[in-house]
MIGUKE-290832 format. One record per residue (C-alpha): residue in three letters; residue number from 0; x negated, y, z negated. Coordinates in Angstrom, 1 decimal. Example, Ala and Ser with C-alpha at 12.3 -4.5 7.8 and 13.67 -1.06 7.14 Angstrom:
BEGIN
<"ALA"; 0; <-12.3; -4.5; -7.8>> <"SER"; 1; <-13.7; -1.1; -7.1>> 
# end
This chain:
BEGIN
<"MET"; 0; <-3.7; -23.8; 24.0>> <"THR"; 1; <-0.3; -25.3; 24.3>> <"ASN"; 2; <1.6; -26.9; 21.5>> <"ARG"; 3; <1.2; -30.3; 23.1>> <"THR"; 4; <-2.6; -29.9; 23.1>> <"GLN"; 5; <-2.6; -28.8; 19.4>> <"ILE"; 6; <-0.6; -31.9; 18.4>> <"GLN"; 7; <-2.7; -34.3; 20.4>> <"LYS"; 8; <-5.9; -32.9; 19.0>> <"LYS"; 9; <-4.8; -33.8; 15.4>> <"LYS"; 10; <-6.3; -37.0; 14.2>> <"PRO"; 11; <-3.7; -39.8; 13.8>> <"PRO"; 12; <-3.6; -41.5; 10.4>> <"ALA"; 13; <-5.8; -44.4; 11.5>> <"GLN"; 14; <-8.7; -42.1; 12.3>> <"THR"; 15; <-8.5; -39.8; 9.2>> <"SER"; 16; <-11.0; -40.4; 6.5>> <"SER"; 17; <-9.0; -39.5; 3.5>> <"LYS"; 18; <-5.6; -40.1; 2.1>> <"ALA"; 19; <-5.1; -36.3; 1.9>> <"GLY"; 20; <-5.7; -36.1; 5.6>> <"VAL"; 21; <-3.0; -38.7; 6.3>> <"GLU"; 22; <-0.6; -36.8; 4.1>> <"ASP"; 23; <-1.3; -33.5; 5.9>> <"TRP"; 24; <-0.8; -35.1; 9.3>> <"LYS"; 25; <2.5; -36.7; 8.2>> <"THR"; 26; <3.7; -33.4; 6.6>> <"GLU"; 27; <2.9; -31.5; 9.8>> <"ARG"; 28; <4.7; -34.0; 12.0>> <"GLU"; 29; <7.8; -34.0; 9.6>> <"ALA"; 30; <7.9; -30.2; 9.6>> <"ALA"; 31; <7.8; -30.2; 13.4>> <"PHE"; 32; <10.5; -32.8; 13.6>> <"LYS"; 33; <12.7; -30.8; 11.1>> <"ILE"; 34; <12.5; -27.8; 13.4>> <"ILE"; 35; <13.6; -30.0; 16.3>> <"TRP"; 36; <16.4; -31.4; 14.2>> <"ARG"; 37; <17.7; -28.0; 13.2>> <"GLY"; 38; <17.5; -26.8; 16.9>> <"THR"; 39; <19.5; -29.9; 18.2>> <"HIS"; 40; <23.2; -29.7; 18.6>> <"LYS"; 41; <25.1; -31.5; 15.8>> <"ASP"; 42; <26.5; -34.1; 18.2>> <"TYR"; 43; <22.9; -35.2; 19.0>> <"ARG"; 44; <21.4; -35.4; 15.5>> <"GLY"; 45; <22.2; -37.3; 12.4>> <"CYS"; 46; <21.0; -39.0; 9.3>> <"LEU"; 47; <20.4; -42.6; 8.5>> <"PRO"; 48; <21.9; -44.1; 5.3>> <"ASP"; 49; <18.6; -43.7; 3.5>> <"GLY"; 50; <18.5; -39.9; 4.3>> <"THR"; 51; <16.1; -40.0; 7.2>> <"LEU"; 52; <16.8; -37.4; 9.8>> <"THR"; 53; <17.4; -38.6; 13.4>> <"VAL"; 54; <17.9; -37.1; 16.9>> <"MET"; 55; <18.8; -38.6; 20.2>> <"SER"; 56; <15.7; -39.1; 22.3>> <"TRP"; 57; <15.6; -38.0; 25.9>> <"ALA"; 58; <16.0; -40.7; 28.6>> <"LYS"; 59; <12.6; -39.9; 30.1>> <"TYR"; 60; <11.1; -40.9; 26.7>> <"GLY"; 61; <13.1; -44.1; 26.4>> <"GLY"; 62; <16.4; -42.8; 24.9>> <"GLY"; 63; <17.9; -44.0; 21.7>> <"ILE"; 64; <17.6; -42.6; 18.2>> <"VAL"; 65; <14.2; -41.4; 16.9>> <"THR"; 66; <12.9; -40.3; 13.5>> <"ALA"; 67; <9.9; -38.2; 12.6>> <"SER"; 68; <7.7; -41.3; 12.5>> <"SER"; 69; <9.0; -42.8; 15.7>> <"ILE"; 70; <9.1; -39.8; 18.1>> <"CYS"; 71; <6.3; -39.8; 20.6>> <"VAL"; 72; <3.8; -36.9; 20.6>> <"ASP"; 73; <4.8; -35.8; 24.1>> <"GLU"; 74; <8.5; -35.5; 23.3>> <"LEU"; 75; <7.8; -33.7; 20.0>> <"ALA"; 76; <5.6; -31.1; 21.8>> <"GLU"; 77; <8.1; -30.6; 24.7>> <"ARG"; 78; <11.1; -30.2; 22.4>> <"GLN"; 79; <9.2; -27.7; 20.2>> <"GLU"; 80; <8.4; -25.6; 23.2>> <"ILE"; 81; <12.0; -25.6; 24.4>> <"ILE"; 82; <13.2; -24.6; 20.9>> <"LYS"; 83; <10.6; -21.8; 20.8>> <"ARG"; 84; <11.7; -20.5; 24.2>> <"ARG"; 85; <15.4; -20.6; 23.1>> <"ALA"; 86; <14.6; -18.5; 20.0>> <"ARG"; 87; <13.0; -15.6; 22.0>> 
# end
């Protein structure tokens, strides 16, 4: 099972039945984003004035600046795979 499949099988917040489920989902997404943020060159990552971590999104996903809450699932999964490959 690929990382993309694992992320997609998680229930989004709207479909979870409890507040704890929503928090778990957010925490997992934020942890995955933090790994991506650490693996991104410092010229392509940053921080908003409120402390939110950001990275430059790839052009095929629309480009621009994304945060843990705004990055699409496909980009999150693809970037995680690339960082894992780089670490080997």
